[in-house]
C-alpha positions as CSV (number, residue, x, y, z in Angstrom):
1,M,29.6,10.0,2.3
2,H,31.2,10.0,5.7
3,V,30.8,11.5,9.2
4,R,33.8,13.7,9.8
5,H,32.9,14.6,13.4
6,L,30.4,13.2,15.9
7,Q,29.3,14.9,19.1
8,V,26.8,13.6,21.7
9,A,25.5,15.0,24.9
10,D,23.5,13.1,27.5
11,F,23.0,10.3,25.0
12,R,22.8,6.9,26.7
13,S,25.9,6.5,29.0
14,W,27.6,9.6,27.6
15,A,27.4,12.9,29.4
16,G,29.3,14.3,26.5
17,V,32.0,13.3,24.0
18,D,33.5,14.5,20.7
19,V,34.9,12.1,18.1
20,A,36.8,13.1,14.9
21,L,36.4,10.3,12.4
22,D,38.4,9.4,9.3
23,T,37.3,7.9,6.0
24,G,37.9,4.2,5.5
25,P,37.7,1.8,8.5
26,S,37.4,3.3,12.0
27,V,37.6,0.7,14.7
28,L,36.3,1.5,18.2
29,T,37.5,-1.0,20.8
30,G,37.0,-1.3,24.5
31,A,35.6,-3.8,27.1
32,N,31.9,-4.5,27.2
33,G,29.9,-1.7,28.8
34,Q,32.3,1.2,27.8
35,G,29.8,2.8,25.4
36,K,31.0,1.7,22.0
37,T,27.6,0.7,20.8
38,N,26.1,3.9,22.1
39,L,28.3,5.9,19.7
40,V,27.3,3.9,16.6
41,E,23.7,4.0,17.7
42,A,23.9,7.8,17.7
43,V,25.1,7.7,14.1
44,G,22.4,5.3,13.2
45,F,19.8,7.6,14.9
46,L,20.7,10.5,12.6
47,A,20.1,8.2,9.6
48,T,16.8,6.7,10.7
49,L,15.5,8.8,13.6
50,A,15.2,5.5,15.5
51,S,17.4,3.2,17.5
52,H,18.3,-0.3,16.3
53,R,18.2,-1.5,19.9
54,V,15.0,-0.1,21.5
55,G,11.6,0.9,20.2
56,T,11.2,4.2,22.1
57,D,13.4,7.2,22.5
58,A,13.3,7.4,26.4
59,P,16.2,5.0,27.0
60,L,18.4,7.1,24.7
61,V,18.5,10.0,27.2
62,R,21.0,9.7,30.0
63,M,19.6,9.1,33.4
64,G,18.7,12.4,35.1
65,A,19.0,14.4,31.9
66,E,16.0,16.2,30.2
67,R,17.2,15.6,26.7
68,A,19.9,14.1,24.6
69,V,21.7,15.8,21.7
70,V,23.4,14.1,18.7
71,Q,25.4,16.3,16.3
72,A,27.4,15.3,13.3
73,A,29.4,17.0,10.5
74,V,28.7,15.0,7.4
75,V,30.7,15.2,4.2
76,A,28.9,14.2,1.0
77,D,29.8,15.1,-2.6
78,G,32.5,17.4,-1.4
79,R,30.1,19.4,0.7
80,E,29.9,19.5,4.5
81,L,26.6,19.6,6.3
82,R,26.0,19.9,10.1
83,V,23.0,18.0,11.3
84,E,21.6,17.9,14.9
85,V,18.8,16.1,16.7
86,Q,17.5,16.8,20.2
87,I,15.7,13.8,21.7
88,V,13.1,14.8,24.3
89,P,11.2,12.0,26.0
90,G,7.5,12.6,26.0
91,R,7.7,15.4,23.5
92,A,8.4,15.9,19.8
93,N,12.1,15.7,18.9
94,K,13.7,18.7,17.3
95,A,16.2,18.8,14.4
96,S,18.4,21.4,12.7
97,L,20.5,21.6,9.6
98,N,23.5,23.9,9.5
99,G,22.3,25.5,12.6
100,S,18.8,26.3,11.4
101,P,15.8,24.5,12.8
102,V,13.7,22.4,10.4
103,S,10.0,22.1,10.8
104,R,10.0,18.3,11.2
105,P,12.8,16.0,12.1
106,R,12.2,13.8,9.1
107,E,13.4,16.6,6.9
108,I,17.0,15.6,7.7
109,L,16.5,12.0,6.5
110,G,18.9,11.2,3.7
111,I,21.7,13.5,4.9
112,V,23.2,10.6,6.8
113,R,22.6,7.1,5.3
114,T,23.8,4.0,7.0
115,V,23.7,0.2,6.8
116,L,24.0,-1.1,10.3
117,F,24.7,-4.8,11.1
118,A,24.4,-5.7,14.7
119,P,23.6,-8.8,16.9
120,E,20.0,-7.5,17.1
121,D,19.7,-8.3,13.4
122,L,19.0,-12.0,14.3
123,A,15.5,-10.7,15.2
124,I,14.9,-10.0,11.5
125,V,15.4,-13.7,10.8
126,R,13.9,-15.2,14.0
127,G,11.5,-12.6,15.3
128,D,7.9,-11.8,14.5
129,P,6.8,-10.2,11.2
130,G,7.0,-6.7,12.7
131,E,10.8,-7.0,12.7
132,R,10.9,-7.8,9.0
133,R,8.5,-5.0,8.2
134,R,10.7,-2.6,10.1
135,F,13.7,-3.8,8.2
136,L,11.9,-3.3,4.9
137,D,10.5,0.1,5.8
138,D,13.9,1.4,7.0
139,L,15.4,0.3,3.6
140,V,12.5,1.9,1.8
141,V,13.1,5.2,3.6
142,T,16.8,5.1,3.1
143,R,16.3,4.7,-0.6
144,S,13.6,7.4,-0.8
145,P,13.4,9.7,2.3
146,R,10.0,11.1,1.3
147,M,8.6,7.6,2.2
148,A,9.1,8.6,5.8
149,G,6.1,10.8,5.5
150,V,4.1,8.1,3.9
151,R,5.1,5.7,6.6
152,A,4.2,8.2,9.4
153,D,0.9,9.0,7.7
154,Y,0.0,5.4,7.4
155,E,0.7,4.7,11.1
156,R,-1.4,7.7,12.0
157,V,-4.3,6.5,10.0
158,L,-4.0,3.1,11.6
159,K,-4.4,4.6,15.1
160,Q,-7.3,6.9,14.1
161,R,-9.1,4.1,12.3
162,A,-8.6,1.6,15.1
163,A,-10.2,4.0,17.6
164,L,-13.1,4.6,15.2
165,L,-13.6,0.9,14.6
166,K,-14.0,0.3,18.3
167,T,-16.6,3.1,18.8
168,A,-18.4,2.3,15.5
169,G,-18.5,-1.4,16.4
170,A,-20.0,-0.6,19.8
171,A,-22.5,1.8,18.2
172,R,-23.5,-0.8,15.6
173,R,-24.4,-3.3,18.2
174,T,-26.9,-0.8,19.6
175,G,-28.2,0.2,16.1
176,G,-26.7,3.7,16.0
177,A,-23.6,3.4,13.9
178,D,-22.8,6.1,11.2
179,L,-20.1,4.6,9.0
180,R,-19.5,7.6,6.7
181,T,-16.5,8.7,8.7
182,L,-15.1,5.2,8.4
183,D,-15.4,5.4,4.6
184,V,-13.1,8.5,4.7
185,W,-10.5,6.7,6.8
186,D,-10.7,3.7,4.5
187,G,-9.7,6.0,1.7
188,H,-6.7,7.3,3.7
189,L,-5.6,3.8,4.6
190,A,-5.8,2.6,1.0
191,A,-4.0,5.7,-0.4
192,H,-1.0,5.6,2.0
193,G,-1.0,1.8,2.2
194,A,-0.7,1.4,-1.5
195,Q,2.3,3.7,-1.7
196,L,4.0,1.8,1.1
197,L,3.2,-1.6,-0.4
198,R,4.5,-0.6,-3.8
199,A,7.8,0.7,-2.3
200,R,8.2,-2.5,-0.2
201,L,7.6,-4.7,-3.3
202,D,10.2,-2.8,-5.3
203,A,12.7,-3.1,-2.4
204,V,12.2,-6.8,-2.2
205,A,12.5,-7.3,-5.9
206,D,15.8,-5.3,-6.0
207,L,17.2,-6.8,-2.8
208,Q,16.5,-10.5,-3.8
209,P,19.5,-10.9,-6.3
210,V,22.1,-9.1,-4.2
211,A,21.1,-10.7,-0.9
212,S,21.0,-14.1,-2.6
213,A,24.5,-13.5,-4.0
214,A,25.8,-12.4,-0.6
215,Y,24.4,-15.5,1.0
216,A,26.1,-17.7,-1.6
217,Q,29.4,-16.1,-0.8
218,V,29.2,-16.6,3.0
219,A,27.5,-20.0,2.9
220,V,29.2,-21.9,0.0
221,D,27.3,-25.0,-1.3
222,A,24.3,-24.1,0.8
223,D,20.7,-24.0,-0.5
224,P,19.9,-20.6,-2.1
225,L,18.3,-17.8,-0.1
226,T,15.0,-16.5,-1.5
227,L,12.9,-13.5,-0.4
228,R,9.2,-13.3,-1.0
229,Y,6.8,-10.6,0.1
230,R,3.6,-12.0,1.5
231,S,0.4,-10.0,1.5
232,A,-3.3,-10.8,1.6
233,V,-3.7,-8.1,-1.1
234,L,-1.3,-10.0,-3.4
235,N,-2.6,-13.5,-2.5
236,P,-5.7,-13.8,-0.4
237,G,-5.3,-17.6,-0.3
238,D,-8.9,-18.2,0.7
239,G,-10.5,-19.0,-2.6
240,T,-12.7,-16.0,-2.6
241,P,-13.8,-15.5,-6.2
242,D,-14.6,-11.8,-6.1
243,V,-11.3,-10.7,-4.5
244,G,-8.5,-12.2,-6.4
245,A,-4.8,-11.6,-6.2
246,V,-3.2,-8.7,-8.0
247,A,0.2,-8.9,-9.7
248,E,3.3,-7.9,-7.7
249,G,4.0,-5.4,-10.5
250,A,0.7,-3.6,-10.0
251,D,0.9,0.2,-9.9
252,V,-0.2,2.3,-7.0
253,P,-3.7,3.1,-8.2
254,T,-4.4,-0.7,-8.7
255,L,-3.1,-1.5,-5.3
256,E,-5.1,1.3,-3.8
257,Q,-8.3,0.0,-5.4
258,T,-7.5,-3.5,-4.3
259,L,-7.0,-2.4,-0.7
260,L,-10.4,-0.6,-0.8
261,T,-12.0,-3.8,-2.0
262,H,-10.5,-5.8,0.8
263,L,-11.5,-3.2,3.3
264,E,-15.1,-3.4,2.1
265,R,-15.1,-7.1,2.3
266,M,-13.6,-7.2,5.8
267,R,-15.5,-4.3,7.3
268,S,-17.9,-6.5,9.3
269,S,-15.1,-8.5,10.9
270,E,-13.1,-5.3,11.7
271,L,-16.1,-3.8,13.4
272,D,-16.7,-6.9,15.4
273,R,-13.1,-7.1,16.5
274,G,-12.2,-3.4,16.7
275,V,-8.9,-3.8,14.9
276,N,-7.4,-3.0,11.4
277,L,-7.4,-6.3,9.6
278,V,-6.3,-5.1,6.1
279,G,-3.2,-3.4,5.0
280,P,0.6,-3.6,4.8
281,H,0.9,-3.5,8.6
282,R,-0.2,-7.2,8.5
283,D,2.3,-8.3,5.8
284,D,5.5,-10.3,6.1
285,L,8.8,-11.0,4.3
286,D,9.2,-14.7,3.8
287,L,12.8,-15.9,4.0
288,A,13.7,-19.4,2.8
289,L,16.7,-21.6,2.2
290,G,15.8,-23.9,-0.6
291,V,12.3,-25.1,0.1
292,L,12.4,-24.6,3.9
293,P,11.6,-21.3,5.7
294,V,14.4,-19.8,7.6
295,R,12.3,-19.1,10.7
296,G,11.9,-22.4,12.6
297,Y,14.3,-24.4,10.4
298,A,17.6,-22.6,10.0
299,S,20.4,-23.3,12.4
300,H,22.1,-20.6,14.5
301,G,24.9,-20.3,12.0
302,E,22.5,-20.2,9.0
303,G,20.5,-17.5,10.8
304,W,23.6,-15.4,11.2
305,S,24.4,-15.9,7.5
306,V,20.9,-14.8,6.4
307,A,21.0,-11.7,8.6
308,L,24.5,-10.9,7.2
309,A,23.3,-11.4,3.6
310,L,20.4,-9.1,4.1
311,R,22.7,-6.3,5.4
312,L,25.4,-6.9,2.7
313,G,22.6,-7.0,0.1
314,S,21.2,-3.7,1.4
315,Y,24.6,-2.1,1.3
316,E,25.2,-3.2,-2.3
317,L,21.6,-2.2,-3.3
318,L,22.1,1.4,-1.9
319,R,25.5,1.7,-3.6
320,A,23.8,0.6,-6.9
321,D,21.1,3.2,-6.4
322,A,23.8,5.9,-6.7
323,L,21.9,8.2,-4.4
324,P,23.0,11.8,-3.9
325,G,25.9,12.0,-1.4
326,G,27.6,8.8,-2.4
327,D,27.8,5.4,-0.7
328,P,26.2,4.8,2.7
329,I,28.2,4.5,5.8
330,L,28.7,0.9,6.9
331,I,28.4,0.3,10.6
332,L,29.4,-3.1,12.1
333,D,28.5,-3.3,15.8
334,D,30.3,-6.1,17.7
335,V,29.6,-8.7,15.1
336,F,33.0,-10.1,14.1
337,A,33.3,-12.1,17.3
338,E,30.1,-13.9,16.4
339,L,31.2,-14.9,12.9
340,D,33.4,-17.8,11.6
341,S,36.3,-17.1,9.3
342,R,34.4,-17.3,6.0
343,R,31.7,-14.8,7.2
344,R,34.4,-12.5,8.6
345,E,36.3,-12.6,5.4
346,Q,33.2,-11.6,3.3
347,L,32.1,-8.9,5.7
348,A,35.7,-7.5,5.9
349,H,35.9,-7.5,2.0
350,T,32.7,-5.3,1.8
351,A,33.8,-3.0,4.7
352,A,37.2,-2.5,3.2
353,K,35.8,-0.9,0.1
354,A,33.3,1.4,1.9
355,E,34.0,5.1,1.9
356,Q,33.5,4.9,5.7
357,A,33.1,1.9,7.9
358,I,32.6,2.3,11.7
359,I,33.4,-0.9,13.5
360,T,33.1,-1.8,17.2
361,A,34.9,-4.7,18.9
362,A,35.8,-5.8,22.4
363,V,39.4,-6.4,21.4
364,P,41.3,-5.4,18.3
365,E,42.1,-9.0,17.5
366,D,38.4,-9.6,16.6
367,V,38.7,-7.3,13.6
368,P,40.3,-8.6,10.4
369,R,43.7,-7.1,9.5
370,E,42.5,-5.6,6.2
371,L,40.3,-3.3,8.3
372,S,43.3,-1.9,10.2
373,G,42.5,1.8,9.7
374,A,42.0,4.4,12.4
375,H,41.8,2.9,15.9
376,Y,40.0,4.4,18.9
377,V,40.0,3.2,22.5
378,V,36.7,3.8,24.2
379,T,36.6,4.2,28.0
380,A,33.5,4.7,30.1
381,A,33.2,7.4,32.7
382,T,34.1,6.7,36.3
383,P,33.4,8.7,39.5
384,D,36.8,10.3,39.0
385,E,37.2,10.6,35.3
386,P,34.9,11.4,32.3
387,G,34.4,8.9,29.6
388,S,36.7,9.3,26.5
389,V,37.3,8.2,23.0
390,R,41.0,8.3,22.5
391,R,42.7,7.7,19.2
392,A,45.3,5.0,19.6
């Protein structure tokens, strides 16, 4: 899989630009602030319908513009597809495939698949659990695009159920609560939550060996990297005899029933607090080096190594999945300057064998020589000249 042509309009700093890309390594260089990251962010957006830098779409639209447009010609299995997304702040985004609108943007997921490694990835290692859940869910959706619908449905249920908990909790305090509607939403949460939980567990189980191997290659003689999914459904940890842990290999119906049991047990607390206390939205991915957790104990260099191992592992996992369209596109956004020689070497080795790797760097010297493929110079717009991406 590779992007043959990328076009953006009113996306971030770009009023408009067209870039023809090659297979193999494509290196985009330019001083900071020229718009390199904005271009790879656009490619990543087509793959995930989200930015790796911000949590909302509004910052993606150029100041003063009503909408941003990202288009790409994608070649996969010898066939070219044209995919486009219009980003409209405050309204639903629109997408099209080969010029024809699709009913929902998520229908284009899977046409472009990427693994993106960027400085923001340190948040997976050092940030709050939400960062690790997002990492897992993005991987789950990349492996199985239909999970985007499950993920969206689960988030919708959380919002509806949280609002109901608040009103029902207030009504209960005055003796007028009717909880039959809450029973219905419990069922929706358990049904969607069980599917999401099963997919996350499978992703962690498959990612563990390849991420651990990648860490061993970039951090020789270091303690091994381990990944463990942490969930109250799998391990309540409170000694409650009637709500025991379920096996990590449990099927979806078993997980669904277990979620329902936990919801019943926690209902009083949820009504008191007016929040959803049960479900995969409260889970975490534990990362450890040897016996010590990465978060709070790992050095800066170890944190970088773990983040790199998670992305390299994700790339190898997606290659092993042999999904339609071929290998994912590897995007490396301004990371070589942050890595020592060993980490650079390992990352360059993986990037060199990718069908397409898109790399950004402030100066060409930051990029290892074995990635000396197509070279582009990125220049931001000035009052007198438009921005450009010029092939060197």
